[in-house]
Each structure stands twice: as C-alpha cells, then as structure tokens.
mmCIF file as Biopython writes it, N, C-alpha, C and O atoms, coordinates in Angstrom:
data_model
#
loop_
_atom_site.group_PDB
_atom_site.id
_atom_site.type_symbol
_atom_site.label_atom_id
_atom_site.label_alt_id
_atom_site.label_comp_id
_atom_site.label_asym_id
_atom_site.label_entity_id
_atom_site.label_seq_id
_atom_site.pdbx_PDB_ins_code
_atom_site.Cartn_x
_atom_site.Cartn_y
_atom_site.Cartn_z
_atom_site.occupancy
_atom_site.B_iso_or_equiv
_atom_site.auth_seq_id
_atom_site.auth_asym_id
_atom_site.pdbx_PDB_model_num
ATOM 1   N N  . MET A ? 1  ? 0.845   -1.165  -0.026 1.0 0.0 1  A 1 
ATOM 2   C CA . MET A ? 1  ? -0.062  0.013   -0.019 1.0 0.0 1  A 1 
ATOM 3   C C  . MET A ? 1  ? 0.779   1.207   -0.157 1.0 0.0 1  A 1 
ATOM 4   O O  . MET A ? 1  ? 1.899   1.140   0.350  1.0 0.0 1  A 1 
ATOM 5   N N  . ASN A ? 2  ? 0.439   2.280   -0.748 1.0 0.0 2  A 1 
ATOM 6   C CA . ASN A ? 2  ? 1.165   3.421   -0.878 1.0 0.0 2  A 1 
ATOM 7   C C  . ASN A ? 2  ? 1.147   4.264   0.513  1.0 0.0 2  A 1 
ATOM 8   O O  . ASN A ? 2  ? 0.065   4.382   1.087  1.0 0.0 2  A 1 
ATOM 9   N N  . GLN A ? 3  ? 2.289   4.843   1.060  1.0 0.0 3  A 1 
ATOM 10  C CA . GLN A ? 3  ? 2.322   5.552   2.220  1.0 0.0 3  A 1 
ATOM 11  C C  . GLN A ? 3  ? 1.406   6.599   2.311  1.0 0.0 3  A 1 
ATOM 12  O O  . GLN A ? 3  ? 0.842   6.756   3.394  1.0 0.0 3  A 1 
ATOM 13  N N  . THR A ? 4  ? 1.120   7.424   1.284  1.0 0.0 4  A 1 
ATOM 14  C CA . THR A ? 4  ? 0.377   8.667   1.189  1.0 0.0 4  A 1 
ATOM 15  C C  . THR A ? 4  ? -1.200  8.148   1.327  1.0 0.0 4  A 1 
ATOM 16  O O  . THR A ? 4  ? -2.031  8.822   1.936  1.0 0.0 4  A 1 
ATOM 17  N N  . LYS A ? 5  ? -1.484  7.017   0.763  1.0 0.0 5  A 1 
ATOM 18  C CA . LYS A ? 5  ? -2.865  6.404   1.072  1.0 0.0 5  A 1 
ATOM 19  C C  . LYS A ? 5  ? -3.142  6.120   2.429  1.0 0.0 5  A 1 
ATOM 20  O O  . LYS A ? 5  ? -4.195  6.398   3.003  1.0 0.0 5  A 1 
ATOM 21  N N  . LEU A ? 6  ? -1.983  5.457   3.009  1.0 0.0 6  A 1 
ATOM 22  C CA . LEU A ? 6  ? -2.298  4.979   4.278  1.0 0.0 6  A 1 
ATOM 23  C C  . LEU A ? 6  ? -2.354  6.087   5.265  1.0 0.0 6  A 1 
ATOM 24  O O  . LEU A ? 6  ? -3.038  6.004   6.285  1.0 0.0 6  A 1 
ATOM 25  N N  . ASP A ? 7  ? -1.579  7.207   4.940  1.0 0.0 7  A 1 
ATOM 26  C CA . ASP A ? 7  ? -1.637  8.540   5.889  1.0 0.0 7  A 1 
ATOM 27  C C  . ASP A ? 7  ? -3.052  9.070   5.704  1.0 0.0 7  A 1 
ATOM 28  O O  . ASP A ? 7  ? -3.648  9.523   6.681  1.0 0.0 7  A 1 
ATOM 29  N N  . GLN A ? 8  ? -3.578  9.040   4.588  1.0 0.0 8  A 1 
ATOM 30  C CA . GLN A ? 8  ? -4.907  9.653   4.375  1.0 0.0 8  A 1 
ATOM 31  C C  . GLN A ? 8  ? -5.910  8.837   5.151  1.0 0.0 8  A 1 
ATOM 32  O O  . GLN A ? 8  ? -6.659  9.387   5.958  1.0 0.0 8  A 1 
ATOM 33  N N  . ALA A ? 9  ? -5.946  7.454   4.913  1.0 0.0 9  A 1 
ATOM 34  C CA . ALA A ? 9  ? -6.852  6.731   5.732  1.0 0.0 9  A 1 
ATOM 35  C C  . ALA A ? 9  ? -6.737  6.888   7.319  1.0 0.0 9  A 1 
ATOM 36  O O  . ALA A ? 9  ? -7.715  6.896   8.067  1.0 0.0 9  A 1 
ATOM 37  N N  . ILE A ? 10 ? -5.409  7.011   7.729  1.0 0.0 10 A 1 
ATOM 38  C CA . ILE A ? 10 ? -5.287  7.104   9.179  1.0 0.0 10 A 1 
ATOM 39  C C  . ILE A ? 10 ? -5.759  8.544   9.521  1.0 0.0 10 A 1 
ATOM 40  O O  . ILE A ? 10 ? -6.177  8.734   10.664 1.0 0.0 10 A 1 
ATOM 41  N N  . GLU A ? 11 ? -5.733  9.540   8.669  1.0 0.0 11 A 1 
ATOM 42  C CA . GLU A ? 11 ? -6.223  10.920  8.959  1.0 0.0 11 A 1 
ATOM 43  C C  . GLU A ? 11 ? -7.728  10.803  9.075  1.0 0.0 11 A 1 
ATOM 44  O O  . GLU A ? 11 ? -8.348  11.229  10.050 1.0 0.0 11 A 1 
ATOM 45  N N  . GLY A ? 12 ? -8.319  10.170  7.973  1.0 0.0 12 A 1 
ATOM 46  C CA . GLY A ? 12 ? -9.740  10.089  8.140  1.0 0.0 12 A 1 
ATOM 47  C C  . GLY A ? 12 ? -10.213 9.272   9.340  1.0 0.0 12 A 1 
ATOM 48  O O  . GLY A ? 12 ? -11.268 9.609   9.878  1.0 0.0 12 A 1 
ATOM 49  N N  . ILE A ? 13 ? -9.621  8.372   9.742  1.0 0.0 13 A 1 
ATOM 50  C CA . ILE A ? 13 ? -10.118 7.558   10.895 1.0 0.0 13 A 1 
ATOM 51  C C  . ILE A ? 13 ? -9.935  8.463   12.183 1.0 0.0 13 A 1 
ATOM 52  O O  . ILE A ? 13 ? -10.789 8.407   13.068 1.0 0.0 13 A 1 
ATOM 53  N N  . MET A ? 14 ? -8.969  9.195   12.288 1.0 0.0 14 A 1 
ATOM 54  C CA . MET A ? 14 ? -8.788  10.174  13.372 1.0 0.0 14 A 1 
ATOM 55  C C  . MET A ? 14 ? -9.814  11.326  13.436 1.0 0.0 14 A 1 
ATOM 56  O O  . MET A ? 14 ? -10.139 11.852  14.501 1.0 0.0 14 A 1 
ATOM 57  N N  . ARG A ? 15 ? -10.281 11.670  12.281 1.0 0.0 15 A 1 
ATOM 58  C CA . ARG A ? 15 ? -11.394 12.839  12.257 1.0 0.0 15 A 1 
ATOM 59  C C  . ARG A ? 15 ? -12.702 12.309  12.536 1.0 0.0 15 A 1 
ATOM 60  O O  . ARG A ? 15 ? -13.634 13.097  12.696 1.0 0.0 15 A 1 
ATOM 61  N N  . MET A ? 16 ? -12.899 10.959  12.619 1.0 0.0 16 A 1 
ATOM 62  C CA . MET A ? 16 ? -14.318 10.515  12.896 1.0 0.0 16 A 1 
ATOM 63  C C  . MET A ? 16 ? -14.631 10.754  14.240 1.0 0.0 16 A 1 
ATOM 64  O O  . MET A ? 16 ? -13.779 10.704  15.127 1.0 0.0 16 A 1 
ATOM 65  N N  . ARG A ? 17 ? -15.944 11.040  14.454 1.0 0.0 17 A 1 
ATOM 66  C CA . ARG A ? 17 ? -16.390 11.406  15.804 1.0 0.0 17 A 1 
ATOM 67  C C  . ARG A ? 17 ? -16.648 10.138  16.692 1.0 0.0 17 A 1 
ATOM 68  O O  . ARG A ? 17 ? -17.050 9.145   16.084 1.0 0.0 17 A 1 
ATOM 69  N N  . SER A ? 18 ? -16.496 10.051  17.869 1.0 0.0 18 A 1 
ATOM 70  C CA . SER A ? 18 ? -16.864 8.950   18.762 1.0 0.0 18 A 1 
ATOM 71  C C  . SER A ? 18 ? -18.316 8.812   18.781 1.0 0.0 18 A 1 
ATOM 72  O O  . SER A ? 18 ? -19.058 9.761   18.532 1.0 0.0 18 A 1 
ATOM 73  N N  . ILE A ? 19 ? -18.755 7.569   19.091 1.0 0.0 19 A 1 
ATOM 74  C CA . ILE A ? 19 ? -20.206 7.252   19.273 1.0 0.0 19 A 1 
ATOM 75  C C  . ILE A ? 19 ? -20.584 7.309   20.793 1.0 0.0 19 A 1 
ATOM 76  O O  . ILE A ? 19 ? -20.027 6.610   21.639 1.0 0.0 19 A 1 
ATOM 77  N N  . PRO A ? 20 ? -21.550 8.177   21.053 1.0 0.0 20 A 1 
ATOM 78  C CA . PRO A ? 20 ? -21.984 8.268   22.582 1.0 0.0 20 A 1 
ATOM 79  C C  . PRO A ? 20 ? -22.497 7.036   23.011 1.0 0.0 20 A 1 
ATOM 80  O O  . PRO A ? 20 ? -23.275 6.366   22.332 1.0 0.0 20 A 1 
ATOM 81  N N  . HIS A ? 21 ? -22.051 6.694   24.210 1.0 0.0 21 A 1 
ATOM 82  C CA . HIS A ? 21 ? -22.432 5.575   24.904 1.0 0.0 21 A 1 
ATOM 83  C C  . HIS A ? 21 ? -23.832 5.605   25.399 1.0 0.0 21 A 1 
ATOM 84  O O  . HIS A ? 21 ? -24.175 6.557   26.101 1.0 0.0 21 A 1 
ATOM 85  N N  . LYS A ? 22 ? -24.677 4.663   25.106 1.0 0.0 22 A 1 
ATOM 86  C CA . LYS A ? 22 ? -26.054 4.659   25.763 1.0 0.0 22 A 1 
ATOM 87  C C  . LYS A ? 22 ? -26.215 3.313   26.504 1.0 0.0 22 A 1 
ATOM 88  O O  . LYS A ? 22 ? -25.858 2.262   25.972 1.0 0.0 22 A 1 
ATOM 89  N N  . ARG A ? 23 ? -26.726 3.359   27.665 1.0 0.0 23 A 1 
ATOM 90  C CA . ARG A ? 23 ? -26.923 2.192   28.349 1.0 0.0 23 A 1 
ATOM 91  C C  . ARG A ? 23 ? -28.213 1.474   27.891 1.0 0.0 23 A 1 
ATOM 92  O O  . ARG A ? 23 ? -29.298 2.022   27.693 1.0 0.0 23 A 1 
ATOM 93  N N  . PRO A ? 24 ? -27.910 0.095   27.748 1.0 0.0 24 A 1 
ATOM 94  C CA . PRO A ? 24 ? -29.173 -0.742  27.276 1.0 0.0 24 A 1 
ATOM 95  C C  . PRO A ? 24 ? -30.184 -0.705  28.338 1.0 0.0 24 A 1 
ATOM 96  O O  . PRO A ? 24 ? -29.860 -0.549  29.515 1.0 0.0 24 A 1 
ATOM 97  N N  . LYS A ? 25 ? -31.487 -0.855  27.928 1.0 0.0 25 A 1 
ATOM 98  C CA . LYS A ? 25 ? -32.574 -0.872  28.757 1.0 0.0 25 A 1 
ATOM 99  C C  . LYS A ? 25 ? -32.474 -2.168  29.647 1.0 0.0 25 A 1 
ATOM 100 O O  . LYS A ? 25 ? -31.988 -3.211  29.211 1.0 0.0 25 A 1 
ATOM 101 N N  . LYS A ? 26 ? -32.939 -2.038  30.846 1.0 0.0 26 A 1 
ATOM 102 C CA . LYS A ? 26 ? -33.122 -3.204  31.675 1.0 0.0 26 A 1 
ATOM 103 C C  . LYS A ? 26 ? -34.088 -4.122  31.227 1.0 0.0 26 A 1 
ATOM 104 O O  . LYS A ? 26 ? -35.210 -3.668  31.005 1.0 0.0 26 A 1 
ATOM 105 N N  . PRO A ? 27 ? -33.850 -5.517  31.021 1.0 0.0 27 A 1 
ATOM 106 C CA . PRO A ? 27 ? -34.610 -6.370  30.503 1.0 0.0 27 A 1 
ATOM 107 C C  . PRO A ? 27 ? -35.947 -6.626  31.609 1.0 0.0 27 A 1 
ATOM 108 O O  . PRO A ? 27 ? -35.781 -6.644  32.829 1.0 0.0 27 A 1 
ATOM 109 N N  . THR A ? 28 ? -37.065 -6.787  31.049 1.0 0.0 28 A 1 
ATOM 110 C CA . THR A ? 28 ? -38.225 -7.029  31.873 1.0 0.0 28 A 1 
ATOM 111 C C  . THR A ? 28 ? -38.211 -8.624  32.352 1.0 0.0 28 A 1 
ATOM 112 O O  . THR A ? 28 ? -37.502 -9.485  31.830 1.0 0.0 28 A 1 
ATOM 113 N N  . ARG A ? 29 ? -38.998 -8.809  33.285 1.0 0.0 29 A 1 
ATOM 114 C CA . ARG A ? 29 ? -39.067 -10.274 33.791 1.0 0.0 29 A 1 
ATOM 115 C C  . ARG A ? 29 ? -39.550 -11.164 32.808 1.0 0.0 29 A 1 
ATOM 116 O O  . ARG A ? 29 ? -39.216 -12.349 32.805 1.0 0.0 29 A 1 
ATOM 117 N N  . LYS A ? 30 ? -40.359 -10.643 31.923 1.0 0.0 30 A 1 
ATOM 118 C CA . LYS A ? 30 ? -40.956 -11.478 30.776 1.0 0.0 30 A 1 
ATOM 119 C C  . LYS A ? 30 ? -39.723 -11.784 29.845 1.0 0.0 30 A 1 
ATOM 120 O O  . LYS A ? 30 ? -39.588 -12.930 29.418 1.0 0.0 30 A 1 
ATOM 121 N N  . ASP A ? 31 ? -38.841 -10.821 29.522 1.0 0.0 31 A 1 
ATOM 122 C CA . ASP A ? 31 ? -37.747 -11.111 28.674 1.0 0.0 31 A 1 
ATOM 123 C C  . ASP A ? 31 ? -36.764 -11.986 29.272 1.0 0.0 31 A 1 
ATOM 124 O O  . ASP A ? 31 ? -36.082 -12.695 28.532 1.0 0.0 31 A 1 
ATOM 125 N N  . LEU A ? 32 ? -36.608 -12.019 30.558 1.0 0.0 32 A 1 
ATOM 126 C CA . LEU A ? 32 ? -35.629 -12.885 31.315 1.0 0.0 32 A 1 
ATOM 127 C C  . LEU A ? 32 ? -36.042 -14.328 31.315 1.0 0.0 32 A 1 
ATOM 128 O O  . LEU A ? 32 ? -35.211 -15.235 31.370 1.0 0.0 32 A 1 
ATOM 129 N N  . GLU A ? 33 ? -37.399 -14.536 31.249 1.0 0.0 33 A 1 
ATOM 130 C CA . GLU A ? 33 ? -38.059 -15.938 31.265 1.0 0.0 33 A 1 
ATOM 131 C C  . GLU A ? 33 ? -38.224 -16.607 29.828 1.0 0.0 33 A 1 
ATOM 132 O O  . GLU A ? 33 ? -38.715 -17.711 29.593 1.0 0.0 33 A 1 
ATOM 133 N N  . ARG A ? 34 ? -37.733 -15.742 28.973 1.0 0.0 34 A 1 
ATOM 134 C CA . ARG A ? 34 ? -37.791 -16.536 27.613 1.0 0.0 34 A 1 
ATOM 135 C C  . ARG A ? 34 ? -36.675 -17.507 27.492 1.0 0.0 34 A 1 
ATOM 136 O O  . ARG A ? 34 ? -35.552 -17.366 27.975 1.0 0.0 34 A 1 
ATOM 137 N N  . ARG A ? 35 ? -37.148 -18.588 26.735 1.0 0.0 35 A 1 
ATOM 138 C CA . ARG A ? 35 ? -36.193 -19.709 26.545 1.0 0.0 35 A 1 
ATOM 139 C C  . ARG A ? 35 ? -36.172 -20.039 25.015 1.0 0.0 35 A 1 
ATOM 140 O O  . ARG A ? 35 ? -37.125 -19.931 24.244 1.0 0.0 35 A 1 
ATOM 141 N N  . PHE A ? 36 ? -34.829 -20.485 24.706 1.0 0.0 36 A 1 
ATOM 142 C CA . PHE A ? 36 ? -34.587 -20.731 23.206 1.0 0.0 36 A 1 
ATOM 143 C C  . PHE A ? 36 ? -33.923 -22.009 23.129 1.0 0.0 36 A 1 
ATOM 144 O O  . PHE A ? 36 ? -33.329 -22.480 24.099 1.0 0.0 36 A 1 
ATOM 145 N N  . LYS A ? 37 ? -34.007 -22.623 21.941 1.0 0.0 37 A 1 
ATOM 146 C CA . LYS A ? 37 ? -33.330 -23.973 21.646 1.0 0.0 37 A 1 
ATOM 147 C C  . LYS A ? 37 ? -32.662 -23.861 20.252 1.0 0.0 37 A 1 
ATOM 148 O O  . LYS A ? 37 ? -33.096 -23.121 19.369 1.0 0.0 37 A 1 
ATOM 149 N N  . LEU A ? 38 ? -31.707 -24.556 20.141 1.0 0.0 38 A 1 
ATOM 150 C CA . LEU A ? 38 ? -30.812 -24.522 18.895 1.0 0.0 38 A 1 
ATOM 151 C C  . LEU A ? 38 ? -31.234 -25.625 18.109 1.0 0.0 38 A 1 
ATOM 152 O O  . LEU A ? 38 ? -31.188 -26.752 18.602 1.0 0.0 38 A 1 
ATOM 153 N N  . LYS A ? 39 ? -31.673 -25.435 16.855 1.0 0.0 39 A 1 
ATOM 154 C CA . LYS A ? 39 ? -31.917 -26.686 15.963 1.0 0.0 39 A 1 
ATOM 155 C C  . LYS A ? 39 ? -31.174 -26.411 14.683 1.0 0.0 39 A 1 
ATOM 156 O O  . LYS A ? 39 ? -30.754 -25.296 14.373 1.0 0.0 39 A 1 
ATOM 157 N N  . ILE A ? 40 ? -31.043 -27.478 13.976 1.0 0.0 40 A 1 
ATOM 158 C CA . ILE A ? 40 ? -30.487 -27.534 12.715 1.0 0.0 40 A 1 
ATOM 159 C C  . ILE A ? 40 ? -31.549 -27.708 11.550 1.0 0.0 40 A 1 
ATOM 160 O O  . ILE A ? 40 ? -32.321 -28.663 11.460 1.0 0.0 40 A 1 
ATOM 161 N N  . ASP A ? 41 ? -31.470 -26.665 10.692 1.0 0.0 41 A 1 
ATOM 162 C CA . ASP A ? 41 ? -32.416 -26.720 9.596  1.0 0.0 41 A 1 
ATOM 163 C C  . ASP A ? 41 ? -32.145 -27.787 8.381  1.0 0.0 41 A 1 
ATOM 164 O O  . ASP A ? 41 ? -31.172 -28.535 8.467  1.0 0.0 41 A 1 
ATOM 165 N N  . ASP A ? 42 ? -32.972 -27.843 7.311  1.0 0.0 42 A 1 
ATOM 166 C CA . ASP A ? 42 ? -32.710 -28.797 6.217  1.0 0.0 42 A 1 
ATOM 167 C C  . ASP A ? 42 ? -31.325 -28.591 5.715  1.0 0.0 42 A 1 
ATOM 168 O O  . ASP A ? 42 ? -30.670 -29.571 5.361  1.0 0.0 42 A 1 
ATOM 169 N N  . LYS A ? 43 ? -30.808 -27.336 5.655  1.0 0.0 43 A 1 
ATOM 170 C CA . LYS A ? 43 ? -29.513 -27.119 4.889  1.0 0.0 43 A 1 
ATOM 171 C C  . LYS A ? 43 ? -28.358 -27.266 5.800  1.0 0.0 43 A 1 
ATOM 172 O O  . LYS A ? 43 ? -27.206 -27.027 5.439  1.0 0.0 43 A 1 
ATOM 173 N N  . GLY A ? 44 ? -28.718 -27.707 7.118  1.0 0.0 44 A 1 
ATOM 174 C CA . GLY A ? 44 ? -27.588 -27.927 7.838  1.0 0.0 44 A 1 
ATOM 175 C C  . GLY A ? 44 ? -27.009 -26.664 8.817  1.0 0.0 44 A 1 
ATOM 176 O O  . GLY A ? 44 ? -26.010 -26.746 9.532  1.0 0.0 44 A 1 
ATOM 177 N N  . LYS A ? 45 ? -27.798 -25.596 8.686  1.0 0.0 45 A 1 
ATOM 178 C CA . LYS A ? 45 ? -27.483 -24.346 9.504  1.0 0.0 45 A 1 
ATOM 179 C C  . LYS A ? 45 ? -28.283 -24.197 10.726 1.0 0.0 45 A 1 
ATOM 180 O O  . LYS A ? 45 ? -29.497 -24.394 10.771 1.0 0.0 45 A 1 
ATOM 181 N N  . PRO A ? 46 ? -27.507 -23.822 11.765 1.0 0.0 46 A 1 
ATOM 182 C CA . PRO A ? 46 ? -28.229 -23.542 13.035 1.0 0.0 46 A 1 
ATOM 183 C C  . PRO A ? 46 ? -29.276 -22.478 13.089 1.0 0.0 46 A 1 
ATOM 184 O O  . PRO A ? 46 ? -29.155 -21.392 12.523 1.0 0.0 46 A 1 
ATOM 185 N N  . VAL A ? 47 ? -30.280 -22.832 13.777 1.0 0.0 47 A 1 
ATOM 186 C CA . VAL A ? 47 ? -31.525 -22.021 13.842 1.0 0.0 47 A 1 
ATOM 187 C C  . VAL A ? 47 ? -31.980 -21.724 15.320 1.0 0.0 47 A 1 
ATOM 188 O O  . VAL A ? 47 ? -32.146 -22.699 16.054 1.0 0.0 47 A 1 
ATOM 189 N N  . MET A ? 48 ? -32.169 -20.615 15.756 1.0 0.0 48 A 1 
ATOM 190 C CA . MET A ? 48 ? -32.671 -20.441 17.187 1.0 0.0 48 A 1 
ATOM 191 C C  . MET A ? 48 ? -34.193 -20.410 17.063 1.0 0.0 48 A 1 
ATOM 192 O O  . MET A ? 48 ? -34.786 -19.896 16.114 1.0 0.0 48 A 1 
ATOM 193 N N  . GLN A ? 49 ? -34.802 -21.037 18.161 1.0 0.0 49 A 1 
ATOM 194 C CA . GLN A ? 49 ? -36.332 -21.061 18.024 1.0 0.0 49 A 1 
ATOM 195 C C  . GLN A ? 49 ? -36.737 -20.832 19.499 1.0 0.0 49 A 1 
ATOM 196 O O  . GLN A ? 49 ? -36.076 -21.351 20.397 1.0 0.0 49 A 1 
ATOM 197 N N  . GLU A ? 50 ? -37.790 -20.079 19.751 1.0 0.0 50 A 1 
ATOM 198 C CA . GLU A ? 50 ? -38.183 -19.729 21.035 1.0 0.0 50 A 1 
ATOM 199 C C  . GLU A ? 50 ? -39.141 -21.056 21.631 1.0 0.0 50 A 1 
ATOM 200 O O  . GLU A ? 50 ? -40.011 -21.647 20.993 1.0 0.0 50 A 1 
ATOM 201 N N  . VAL A ? 51 ? -38.800 -21.268 22.734 1.0 0.0 51 A 1 
ATOM 202 C CA . VAL A ? 51 ? -39.571 -22.475 23.339 1.0 0.0 51 A 1 
ATOM 203 C C  . VAL A ? 51 ? -40.775 -21.888 24.100 1.0 0.0 51 A 1 
ATOM 204 O O  . VAL A ? 51 ? -40.570 -21.096 25.020 1.0 0.0 51 A 1 
ATOM 205 N N  . GLU A ? 52 ? -42.079 -22.266 23.732 1.0 0.0 52 A 1 
ATOM 206 C CA . GLU A ? 52 ? -43.293 -21.894 24.576 1.0 0.0 52 A 1 
ATOM 207 C C  . GLU A ? 52 ? -43.280 -22.613 25.846 1.0 0.0 52 A 1 
ATOM 208 O O  . GLU A ? 52 ? -43.156 -23.837 25.890 1.0 0.0 52 A 1 
ATOM 209 N N  . LEU A ? 53 ? -43.417 -21.818 26.962 1.0 0.0 53 A 1 
ATOM 210 C CA . LEU A ? 53 ? -43.508 -22.397 28.152 1.0 0.0 53 A 1 
ATOM 211 C C  . LEU A ? 53 ? -45.086 -22.596 28.693 1.0 0.0 53 A 1 
ATOM 212 O O  . LEU A ? 53 ? -45.962 -21.745 28.534 1.0 0.0 53 A 1 
ATOM 213 N N  . ASP A ? 54 ? -45.246 -23.687 29.259 1.0 0.0 54 A 1 
ATOM 214 C CA . ASP A ? 54 ? -46.734 -23.829 29.709 1.0 0.0 54 A 1 
ATOM 215 C C  . ASP A ? 54 ? -46.849 -23.134 31.094 1.0 0.0 54 A 1 
ATOM 216 O O  . ASP A ? 54 ? -46.069 -23.450 31.992 1.0 0.0 54 A 1 
ATOM 217 N N  . GLU A ? 55 ? -47.750 -22.253 31.271 1.0 0.0 55 A 1 
ATOM 218 C CA . GLU A ? 55 ? -47.972 -21.538 32.428 1.0 0.0 55 A 1 
ATOM 219 C C  . GLU A ? 55 ? -48.626 -22.499 33.531 1.0 0.0 55 A 1 
ATOM 220 O O  . GLU A ? 55 ? -48.494 -22.206 34.720 1.0 0.0 55 A 1 
ATOM 221 N N  . ASN A ? 56 ? -49.260 -23.530 33.181 1.0 0.0 56 A 1 
ATOM 222 C CA . ASN A ? 56 ? -49.897 -24.498 34.099 1.0 0.0 56 A 1 
ATOM 223 C C  . ASN A ? 56 ? -49.038 -25.375 34.811 1.0 0.0 56 A 1 
ATOM 224 O O  . ASN A ? 56 ? -49.382 -25.921 35.859 1.0 0.0 56 A 1 
ATOM 225 N N  . VAL A ? 57 ? -48.001 -25.516 34.307 1.0 0.0 57 A 1 
ATOM 226 C CA . VAL A ? 57 ? -46.832 -26.389 34.935 1.0 0.0 57 A 1 
ATOM 227 C C  . VAL A ? 57 ? -46.081 -25.691 36.282 1.0 0.0 57 A 1 
ATOM 228 O O  . VAL A ? 57 ? -45.162 -26.279 36.851 1.0 0.0 57 A 1 
#
C-alpha cells in the first residue's frame, strides 16, 4: 500500500467522531423468562427457536 494512501486513511479515521455510549434498557421479567433452543435446519445451518412455556406447569 502506498504511504500517502495509508496516511490519508489514518487521518480519516482520526477525524471520525466517537459514538455516544447509551446504556441498554433493563430487561423485563418476561424477557428474562424467555427460553430458546438451537436446532439444525434442512440445509444444516443452526436456527434459534423460542420455546413456548406452559404456564400451568
């Protein structure tokens, strides 16, 4: 890579503004009680599925 191009790239990175930090929202009790399971689809790729919980149990 050419040194001038590298210098320009570094200069561009240095001029970028920082991203303000935002705290994530606290999860609700309902969010914390969600359950998931990992399955493999027909193509062999992993897929996450939410498990429905019985409230009577």
